[in-house]
Residue, then its C-alpha position, 0 to 999 in steps of 0.5 A: m060776906r052774909r049778915i047775921s046779926d040784927t040786934m038792937d038795929e046793929k047789925f053784924l057781918e060773919l067774920p070768919v076766925d081762921g088763924r091770925v085776925d088783923t084785916c078788914p073782910q070789908c075794905g082791907y084795912t090791915t092793922g086791927f079791930h077795935v073791939s065792943f061788948l053787947k051783952q046778951p041774958s045770959f053771956v056777952k058777946s063780943i063784936v069787933i069793929c074795923p077803926e077805918c070803914h066801922t064796919r061791924f063784924d061778929a067772929n062768934w066769940i062768946l064771954a061768960s057774963e056771971s063770973r065777971g060782973w057783966q050781971 
């Protein structure tokens, strides 16, 4: 698992998305993830967090920010 981001003192690991994503590759927890949003200047990045080991993952899910009031 490689670290791909050090934004705002937070470390995110890459989460490969291939089909269903409900198991933490770090600890093996199998009941899904919490989701957090990190605002960037022109978009919102979705970060998933394992509720068991609290590892933060970047699945590279990007949300448009202007049309949803995230300005």
